C-alpha positions in Angstrom: 95.8 110.3 80.0 99.2 110.4 81.6 99.1 114.1 81.9 95.8 113.9 83.9 97.3 111.3 86.1 100.3 113.5 86.8 98.0 116.4 87.5 96.0 114.3 90.1 99.0 113.1 91.7 100.3 116.6 92.0 97.3 117.7 93.5 97.5 114.9 96.2 101.3 115.9 96.8 100.1 119.5 97.4 97.3 118.4 99.7 99.8 116.2 101.6 102.0 119.2 102.1 99.1 121.3 103.5 98.3 118.5 105.9 101.9 118.2 107.0 102.1 121.9 107.5 99.0 121.7 109.9 99.6 118.3 111.4 98.6 119.4 114.7 95.1 119.8 113.5 94.7 116.6 111.6 96.6 114.5 114.2 94.5 115.7 117.0 92.3 112.7 116.6 93.1 109.0 115.8 91.0 109.2 112.7 92.6 112.3 111.3 96.1 110.9 112.1 95.0 107.8 110.2 93.8 109.7 107.2 96.9 111.8 107.0 99.1 108.7 107.1 96.8 107.1 104.4 97.3 110.0 102.1 101.0 109.7 102.5 100.8 106.0 101.6 98.8 106.7 98.6 101.1 109.4 97.3 104.2 107.1 97.8 102.4 104.2 96.1 101.8 106.4 93.0 105.3 107.6 93.0 106.5 103.9 92.9 103.9 102.9 90.2 104.9 105.9 87.9 108.5 105.0 88.4 107.7 101.4 87.5 105.9 102.6 84.3 108.9 104.6 83.3 111.1 101.4 83.7 108.6 99.5 81.7 108.9 101.9 78.9 112.7 101.7 78.9 112.6 97.9 78.9 110.0 97.8 76.0 112.3 100.1 74.0 115.4 97.8 74.8 113.3 94.7 74.0 112.1 96.1 70.7 115.5 96.9 69.6 116.7 93.4 70.6 113.7 92.0 68.4 114.8 94.2 65.5 118.5 92.9 65.7 117.5 89.3 66.3 114.9 89.4 63.4 117.7 90.4 61.0 120.1 87.9 62.4 117.4 85.0 62.0 116.6 86.0 58.4 120.4 86.2 57.4 121.0 82.8 59.0 118.0 81.1 57.6 118.8 82.5 54.1 122.3 81.0 54.3 121.0 77.6 55.3 118.4 77.7 52.4 121.1 78.7 49.7 123.6 76.2 51.0 120.9 73.6 51.1 120.4 73.7 47.3 123.9 72.2 47.1 123.5 69.6 49.7 122.9 66.1 48.4 120.1 64.9 50.8 116.6 63.6 50.4 114.7 65.8 48.1 111.7 65.9 50.6 114.1 67.7 53.0 115.6 70.2 50.7 113.1 71.0 48.0 110.7 72.4 50.6 113.1 74.8 52.1 112.1 78.4 51.2 112.6 81.5 53.0 109.3 83.3 53.2 109.4 86.9 52.0 107.3 88.4 54.7 106.2 87.0 57.9 105.0 88.0 61.4 107.4 87.6 64.3 105.4 84.5 65.4 105.7 83.0 61.8 109.4 83.7 61.6 110.1 82.2 64.9 108.0 79.1 64.0 109.8 78.8 60.6 113.4 79.2 61.9 112.7 76.7 64.7 111.4 74.2 62.0 114.4 74.9 59.8 116.8 74.3 62.5 115.1 71.0 63.5 115.2 69.8 59.8 118.8 70.5 59.0 120.5 69.9 62.6 121.0 66.2 61.9 122.8 67.1 58.6 125.0 69.8 59.9 128.2 68.2 58.6 126.8 68.0 55.0 125.9 71.7 55.1 129.3 72.6 56.4 130.9 70.5 53.7 129.1 72.6 51.1 130.3 76.0 52.7 128.0 76.7 55.7 130.0 78.3 58.5 130.6 75.5 61.1 129.1 77.6 63.9 126.1 79.0 62.0 123.6 76.3 63.1 124.6 77.0 66.7 124.3 80.7 66.2 120.9 80.3 64.6 119.8 78.4 67.7 121.1 81.1 70.0 119.5 83.7 67.8 116.2 82.0 68.0 116.3 81.9 71.8 117.3 85.5 71.9 114.4 86.5 69.7 112.0 84.6 71.8 113.3 86.1 75.0 113.1 89.6 73.6 109.5 89.1 72.5 108.6 87.8 76.0 110.4 90.8 77.5 108.5 93.1 75.1 105.3 91.5 76.0 106.1 91.5 79.8 106.9 95.1 79.8 103.6 96.1 78.2 101.7 93.9 80.7 103.5 95.6 83.7 102.9 99.0 82.3 99.1 98.2 81.9 98.9 96.7 85.4 100.5 99.7 86.8 98.1 102.0 85.1 95.2 100.2 86.6 96.7 100.3 90.0 97.5 104.1 89.7 93.8 104.8 88.8 92.7 102.8 91.8 95.1 104.6 94.2 94.3 108.0 92.8 90.8 107.3 93.5 91.5 106.2 97.1 93.6 109.3 97.6 90.6 111.5 96.4 88.4 109.9 99.0 91.1 110.4 101.8 91.4 114.1 100.8 87.7 114.3 101.0 87.8 113.1 104.6 90.7 115.4 105.5 88.7 118.4 104.1 85.7 117.4 106.1 87.8 117.2 109.2 89.0 120.8 108.7 85.5 122.0 107.9 84.1 120.5 111.2 86.9 121.3 113.6 85.8 124.4 115.5 89.4 125.4 116.3 90.6 125.1 112.8 91.8 128.3 111.2 89.8 129.0 108.0 93.1 129.5 106.2 93.7 125.8 106.4 90.6 124.9 104.6 91.2 127.4 101.9 94.8 126.0 101.4 93.7 122.5 101.2 90.9 123.2 98.7 93.3 125.2 96.5 96.0 122.4 96.8 93.6 119.7 95.7 92.5 121.4 92.5 93.4 119.4 89.5 94.7 121.1 86.3 97.2 123.5 85.0 97.8 126.7 86.8 95.5 129.5 85.5 97.0 133.0 85.4 94.8 136.0 85.2 94.9 137.9 81.9 96.8 141.1 82.0 94.7 144.1 82.3 94.3 146.0 79.2 95.7 149.6 79.5 92.9 152.2 79.7 92.5 154.3 76.5 94.1 157.7 76.7 91.2 160.3 76.5 91.5 162.8 73.5 92.3 166.3 74.5 89.4 168.7 74.7 88.8 170.8 71.6 89.6 174.4 71.5 87.8 177.3 69.8 90.4 177.5 67.2 90.0 173.7 66.4 86.3 174.3 65.8 86.9 177.4 63.6 89.2 175.2 61.5 
């Protein structure tokens, strides 16, 4: 899909170049000038949207890596709270239900660690007294926020990429229609040189360049037979 988008965009860039080269023809009327300017606007917009997609991909990769790091940090901190909690002398209803789930989705892990932090925050001194690092609960809260922010960034980058893809398709379609009009102008302008129309039609073709296959060498004819050959 992205390859086809690039090919369509390249065709519009080439068509824009032909129109710029023969601007006197297309700018001779207000309509032609308007269409040539519109094609330039479409090309620039697709350039911008393609760049936006590239940034979205990089943002998603960075967010995914941050999710991976935050996920590990959350599980390590939660595991420490659960283990220390077994030694803390508190209400059994608080401590006996603390279990670190083996496998969870990101949503479940986020909900679990938030609930865990809410449950033990009021008893931080008791946990520290049994060996929990003094800043671990604070670090757990920061890790929760970092994890949530990374997931939001991951989701946002996907949404921006998808929205840009839809805008690119729409802009490419509009550029196709604009090139159609420019071609019609070239066809119906009596003073237009036929070369302009040919160049424009070639430029707007979408797809990889096709090279003609190399000509096969002609077979070398066998030498004529001689009487001595026939006698043999």
